[in-house]
C-alpha positions in Angstrom: 118.5 79.2 71.2 119.0 82.1 68.6 116.2 84.8 68.8 115.9 87.9 67.0 114.9 91.3 68.5 111.9 92.7 67.3 111.3 96.4 66.3 109.1 96.8 69.4 111.5 95.6 71.9 114.5 97.5 70.4 112.0 100.9 70.3 111.0 99.9 73.9 114.7 100.0 75.1 115.6 103.1 73.2 112.6 104.7 74.5 113.6 103.6 78.6 117.4 104.7 77.7 116.0 108.0 76.3 113.5 108.5 79.5 116.4 107.5 81.8 119.2 109.9 80.4 116.6 112.9 80.4 115.4 112.5 83.8 119.1 112.1 85.0 120.3 114.9 83.1 117.3 117.5 83.8 119.0 119.7 86.4 122.0 119.9 83.9 120.0 120.9 80.6 118.2 123.8 82.5 119.8 127.1 81.9 119.0 128.6 85.2 119.6 127.5 88.7 116.6 125.7 90.1 115.5 125.3 94.0 112.9 123.3 95.5 109.9 125.3 97.2 110.0 125.4 100.9 107.2 123.2 101.6 109.0 120.5 99.2 112.3 120.9 101.0 110.6 120.6 104.4 108.9 117.5 103.4 112.0 115.6 102.3 113.2 115.9 105.8 110.4 113.3 106.6 110.8 111.0 103.6 113.7 108.6 105.2 111.8 108.2 108.3 108.7 107.5 106.5 110.3 105.0 104.0 112.0 103.0 107.0 108.9 102.9 108.8 107.0 101.8 105.9 109.7 99.1 105.4 110.6 97.9 109.1 106.9 98.4 110.8 105.1 95.3 108.4 108.2 93.2 109.2 107.9 93.6 112.8 104.2 93.2 113.1 103.5 90.7 110.4 104.2 87.1 109.6 103.3 85.7 106.2 101.0 88.5 105.3 99.3 88.1 109.1 99.5 90.2 112.3 101.5 88.4 114.9 99.1 86.5 116.9 101.5 85.6 120.1 103.4 88.2 122.3 106.5 85.1 121.8 108.0 86.7 119.0 111.5 87.9 119.3 111.1 90.7 116.7 108.3 92.5 118.8 111.0 92.6 122.0 114.1 93.4 119.6 112.0 96.4 118.1 111.0 97.7 121.6 114.7 97.4 123.2 116.1 99.2 119.9 113.4 102.0 120.1 114.1 102.5 123.9 118.0 102.5 123.3 117.6 104.9 120.4 115.4 107.2 122.2 117.7 107.0 125.2 121.1 107.0 123.5 120.3 108.7 119.9 122.7 106.3 118.3 121.5 104.2 115.4 124.9 101.5 116.0 123.5 101.3 119.6 120.0 100.5 118.3 121.4 97.8 115.9 123.5 96.4 118.3 121.1 96.1 121.1 118.2 95.0 119.1 120.2 92.2 117.3 121.2 91.3 121.0 117.7 90.8 122.2 116.5 89.0 119.0 119.3 86.5 118.4 119.1 84.8 121.9 115.3 84.6 121.6 115.1 83.7 118.2 117.9 80.9 118.1 118.0 79.9 121.8 114.2 79.8 122.6 113.1 79.4 118.8 110.8 82.3 118.8 
């Protein structure tokens, strides 16, 4: 199949490329140093936690768009064990290892 790119498609591609280059080079284009306001700098400390919670929590408590209806779900126990280890040891690696050590036997062994 042989197609010809029309003018609008080419215009959109060039426009998106221009916007991408402009936004990525914005800090190099400025002639003076630029810094974030104090409130924005403080807010950036919470952004990773908020993003992680927004991704992980729905995955743990929902199945097929509905809340988990039973306590026999390996994800609930793994998340609880991982959270407990994190608050105890403050280690992300230990959190992952313990969470998976709880999840895999329950999911594969018991079929939860």
